[in-house]
Each structure stands twice: as structure tokens, then as C-alpha cells.
C-alpha distance (Angstrom), angle and dihedral (degrees) to the residues before:
residue distance angle dihedral
M1 . . .
Q2 3.78 . .
H3 3.78 118.6 .
D4 3.78 103.0 143.5
G5 3.78 130.8 78.1
E6 3.79 91.0 -48.3
M7 3.80 90.2 68.1
T8 3.78 99.4 63.1
A9 3.79 126.9 -158.8
D10 3.80 87.4 -117.2
S11 3.81 93.0 56.3
R12 3.81 90.6 47.7
A13 3.81 90.8 49.0
H14 3.80 92.4 51.9
S15 3.81 92.3 44.5
F16 3.82 87.9 83.8
N17 3.81 89.3 73.3
S18 3.80 89.2 73.0
A19 3.81 90.9 62.2
A20 3.81 105.5 30.0
G21 3.82 94.8 136.6
Q22 3.81 92.5 46.3
Y23 3.81 89.5 48.1
E24 3.81 92.1 53.5
A25 3.80 93.8 45.9
S26 3.80 99.7 46.3
R27 3.80 111.8 24.4
P28 3.81 117.1 105.5
S29 3.77 121.1 -109.8
Y30 3.83 125.3 -140.7
P31 3.83 133.0 -95.2
P32 3.82 122.7 -108.2
A33 3.82 89.9 -117.8
L34 3.80 88.6 70.0
F35 3.79 92.8 62.5
D36 3.80 91.4 39.6
A37 3.82 87.4 59.5
V38 3.81 92.6 49.8
E39 3.81 90.0 50.8
E40 3.82 89.9 48.7
F41 3.80 91.3 53.1
M42 3.81 92.8 47.4
G43 3.79 92.3 43.9
R44 3.80 92.5 -131.6
S45 3.77 144.6 74.1
L46 3.79 117.5 -90.1
A47 3.82 89.0 -124.7
G48 3.79 106.8 119.5
V49 3.82 93.8 1.3
R50 3.80 112.2 141.4
V51 3.81 103.6 -122.6
A52 3.80 132.4 -178.8
D53 3.80 113.2 -162.2
I54 3.80 104.9 -154.0
G55 3.80 120.5 -154.5
A56 3.79 85.7 11.0
G57 3.79 95.5 173.8
T58 3.79 109.7 -174.6
G59 3.80 92.5 -15.0
I60 3.81 102.9 -96.6
A61 3.82 93.3 143.9
T62 3.81 93.2 30.4
R63 3.80 90.9 61.7
L64 3.81 91.7 53.9
L65 3.80 91.5 48.7
C66 3.80 89.6 51.8
E67 3.81 89.8 49.9
R68 3.82 86.6 60.0
S69 3.84 88.4 54.2
A70 3.80 94.7 -110.8
D71 3.82 118.4 157.5
V72 3.81 97.8 -117.1
I73 3.78 135.5 -170.9
A74 3.81 119.3 178.4
V75 3.81 129.5 -143.2
E76 3.82 118.4 -160.5
P77 3.83 130.2 164.5
G78 3.81 99.5 -158.8
A79 3.80 122.3 86.6
A80 3.81 96.6 -150.7
M81 3.79 93.1 44.3
T82 3.80 89.8 49.2
A83 3.80 90.8 51.0
E84 3.82 90.7 51.0
F85 3.81 90.0 47.0
R86 3.81 91.0 53.9
R87 3.81 90.2 49.5
V88 3.81 92.8 50.9
L89 3.83 98.6 37.3
P90 3.81 106.6 24.1
D91 3.81 94.0 164.4
V92 3.82 96.5 54.6
P93 3.83 118.0 86.9
V94 3.81 114.1 -121.0
V95 3.80 126.3 -175.7
R96 3.79 130.7 -172.3
G97 3.78 115.5 -108.4
D98 3.79 143.4 90.9
G99 3.77 140.9 -119.5
N100 3.79 95.1 -93.7
A101 3.82 93.2 62.5
L102 3.79 111.1 18.6
P103 3.82 115.9 -157.7
L104 3.81 89.6 -141.3
A105 3.80 134.4 106.7
D106 3.80 125.2 -105.9
S107 3.82 115.2 -83.6
S108 3.81 90.6 -0.9
R109 3.84 102.1 128.0
D110 3.81 133.7 53.6
L111 3.82 95.4 -157.5
L112 3.79 133.9 23.3
T113 3.81 117.1 -163.3
Y114 3.80 128.0 -164.5
A115 3.80 110.2 -172.8
Q116 3.81 109.4 -172.1
S117 3.83 89.2 -25.6
W118 3.82 110.2 88.3
Q119 3.81 92.2 87.4
W120 3.80 89.8 64.0
T121 3.81 91.8 61.1
D122 3.79 131.9 83.2
T123 3.79 101.2 -121.8
S124 3.82 92.1 -153.0
R125 3.82 84.4 67.3
S126 3.81 105.1 24.3
V127 3.81 96.6 54.0
P128 3.84 94.5 54.1
E129 3.81 89.2 43.0
A130 3.80 91.6 52.6
L131 3.80 92.1 48.5
R132 3.81 90.0 48.6
V133 3.80 93.0 54.2
L134 3.81 96.6 41.8
S135 3.79 119.8 94.2
P136 3.83 120.3 -129.7
G137 3.79 107.5 -71.6
G138 3.80 90.7 19.9
A139 3.79 127.2 139.3
L140 3.78 140.2 -141.3
A141 3.84 116.3 -143.6
I142 3.78 123.3 -169.3
W143 3.78 125.9 176.0
W144 3.77 145.9 164.3
N145 3.78 134.7 -160.2
T146 3.80 96.7 -127.0
T147 3.78 124.1 -166.8
A148 3.81 119.4 -96.9
F149 3.80 94.4 -127.4
D150 3.81 93.3 179.9
V151 3.82 87.9 73.8
P152 3.84 102.8 90.8
W153 3.82 99.8 -143.3
I154 3.81 91.3 46.7
R155 3.81 92.1 50.7
A156 3.81 91.8 48.0
Q157 3.80 91.7 49.6
H158 3.80 91.5 48.0
E159 3.80 90.4 55.0
R160 3.82 90.8 50.5
I161 3.81 90.7 49.3
A162 3.79 91.4 49.3
Q163 3.79 91.6 51.5
H164 3.82 91.7 47.1
S165 3.80 92.3 48.2
G166 3.79 95.3 44.1
I167 3.79 93.6 -124.2
P168 3.81 128.7 120.2
A169 3.79 117.5 -92.6
R170 3.78 111.7 -111.1
S171 3.76 120.4 -110.5
A172 3.79 117.4 -106.1
V173 3.83 87.7 -139.1
R174 3.79 111.8 94.9
P175 3.82 120.4 -146.2
D176 3.79 115.9 -105.9
D177 3.80 119.4 -109.9
E178 3.80 95.9 -92.2
E179 3.79 92.7 49.6
A180 3.82 92.4 45.4
V181 3.81 90.3 53.9
R182 3.80 91.3 47.9
L183 3.80 93.7 48.2
A184 3.81 89.7 50.6
G185 3.81 91.4 53.5
L186 3.81 92.3 -118.3
S187 3.81 99.9 119.4
G188 3.80 112.6 138.7
L189 3.80 94.2 31.3
R190 3.81 128.1 99.2
V191 3.78 102.1 -100.9
M192 3.81 135.2 -179.3
R193 3.80 119.8 -160.2
R194 3.78 125.4 -161.9
Q195 3.80 129.9 176.4
I196 3.79 110.4 -157.4
R197 3.78 120.9 -169.3
W198 3.81 120.4 -149.6
Q199 3.79 141.2 145.3
R200 3.78 142.1 -155.4
E201 3.81 134.5 -156.2
V202 3.80 115.1 -132.6
S203 3.77 138.7 164.5
L204 3.79 117.2 -96.7
D205 3.81 87.9 -111.9
T206 3.81 90.5 58.3
H207 3.80 92.6 43.4
L208 3.81 92.7 52.2
A209 3.81 91.4 44.8
N210 3.80 88.3 51.8
I211 3.79 96.3 52.4
S212 3.81 92.5 42.8
S213 3.83 90.8 52.8
R214 3.83 90.0 66.6
S215 3.78 118.4 108.8
A216 3.83 93.4 -116.0
F217 3.82 88.3 61.8
L218 3.78 98.3 38.7
V219 3.79 94.3 57.3
L220 3.83 90.2 55.2
G221 3.80 96.1 56.8
E222 3.78 133.4 -130.7
A223 3.80 98.9 -76.6
A224 3.80 93.4 54.7
N225 3.80 91.7 50.0
R226 3.81 101.3 44.2
A227 3.81 98.3 83.2
F228 3.79 92.7 41.8
L229 3.80 92.7 53.1
A230 3.81 91.8 47.0
E231 3.81 90.1 55.1
E232 3.82 90.6 46.0
R233 3.80 89.7 54.0
R234 3.81 90.0 52.4
L235 3.81 92.4 50.6
L236 3.79 93.5 44.5
T237 3.80 93.0 48.8
E238 3.81 88.0 56.9
A239 3.82 90.7 51.0
F240 3.82 95.3 40.4
P241 3.83 109.6 30.7
A242 3.82 90.7 176.8
E243 3.84 87.0 57.7
V244 3.81 93.1 -123.5
A245 3.81 116.9 121.2
V246 3.80 125.8 -159.1
E247 3.82 106.1 -140.3
G248 3.80 115.2 -158.9
Y249 3.80 122.9 -152.3
V250 3.77 140.1 176.2
V251 3.80 112.8 -155.4
D252 3.81 107.8 -143.6
L253 3.82 106.2 -154.4
L254 3.78 129.6 -173.9
V255 3.81 120.4 -177.9
A256 3.80 119.0 -173.1
A257 3.81 128.4 -170.7
R258 3.77 123.5 -134.1
P259 3.84 105.7 -113.4
């Protein structure tokens, strides 16, 4: 297993293309409070706002932006993810590209969103690119569905996944606001941070498909994961005899204004 410098962030980012359909079917969505917070920061409804959803994947966030009547274009680097996006959202424009070199005109968008995708960018490039594309008064919103580690079964599973994948388990301690802004490369901008707790109930099949659609799993390959997932199913069936898991999340949202 390779989990050091040989397994680059770029190769992990593009690993999602091998499981685009699984990603669309099993990945969690986002709570309405997330978009309420973005609207609060911008001081306006998202209806009619010109949005570019960067690293859009299969369109999970894009769909929710469209439901708020935003004028959305998607940017996605992966061919398979783009194909799945077009299948799911045939009426939404999607172009190939990534956050480090946006295929968008200067001052052409009011809001740029990066759902689960900011970590795949080089902030020394993606921040200036975002500011270039944003219109005056525009905003940059980045967010992640982070794991609710204070839920005991979720923490225990995370530690098993980390051991299986050969990567360090994440700390249950979240960075404070100042550190979160610094880590995101947004220092010097006016930034709002919100942490929004939510949960969803899913079948064990969907839960296992969700965790195995993560990059740490995808780079290992199916054979390496089969036994692990079988053991996870056994443990989860003991915890959830009805075979319905309650997944807990905390959306970590940062919204930055264009100066």
C-alpha cells in the first residue's frame, strides 16, 4: 500500500472517477442551513445569483444550488464524474477544469462554491483564481461534510478505516476559527465560519458504499477492501439490527468576501 509522497493528492483526487456512479448514489448531501448561511453572508437570496460550483463531481451541491434558483455552471476535472453529472443534471452547463486554473472569465460569477473540493487545490493558485472570477461584492464558499467524531460508533469506525488505509486517524479536536481560515489559505479576507450539525439515516449498503467511495479506499482497489467491508458489515449489523445506520456530520463552512 502506498500512502506517502508516492500517492499524490492529484492521484487521490482523480481516483473518484473509478466510482462516479457509486459516489452519486451513496454520498451524503448537505443541509438547508448551509445555504441559509451563505445567503446570510451575501445579504441576498441565491435566486438569480451567478454561481460556479467548482469540483462539482456528480452534482450533489449543484442540484441544491439549482433548487434555490441560482444560475449555476459547474466545473469538474474528471471525465467519468463529468459524464455522471451530465446524466444527473442534463440541463446544467458543466465544463472541464479545476480550481487552480478556472475556465471562466474575469468578474463573471457572484459566488464560487467548493463542496468537498477545496483540499484538492493549491491555495497559492486557487485563491487568486477565485478572486479573479468573482464579481465585485462576490463571495467564495468552501465546505466539507466532516465526521461527527463524538458519536462513539463513528469514531471507532474511523479508526478502523485509518488503520486499513494506512493513514493517520484524524483528531477529534477541530481547529479554531483563526486556524481554519489560515489552513484554508483565506487569511487577510473577511471570512465567516459556521459549523452545522446534521444527520441522515441510510441502509447499511448505502453507508458501506459511501465509506468505500472515499479516496483512501479507491486507491487501494477492490480486492484489498473486500474483506474489510465484510467485517464492517458484521460489526454494523450488531450495532444496527434493522440495518439502518444514522450517520452524523458537521458541515464546516467558510465563506470569504472578495475584497
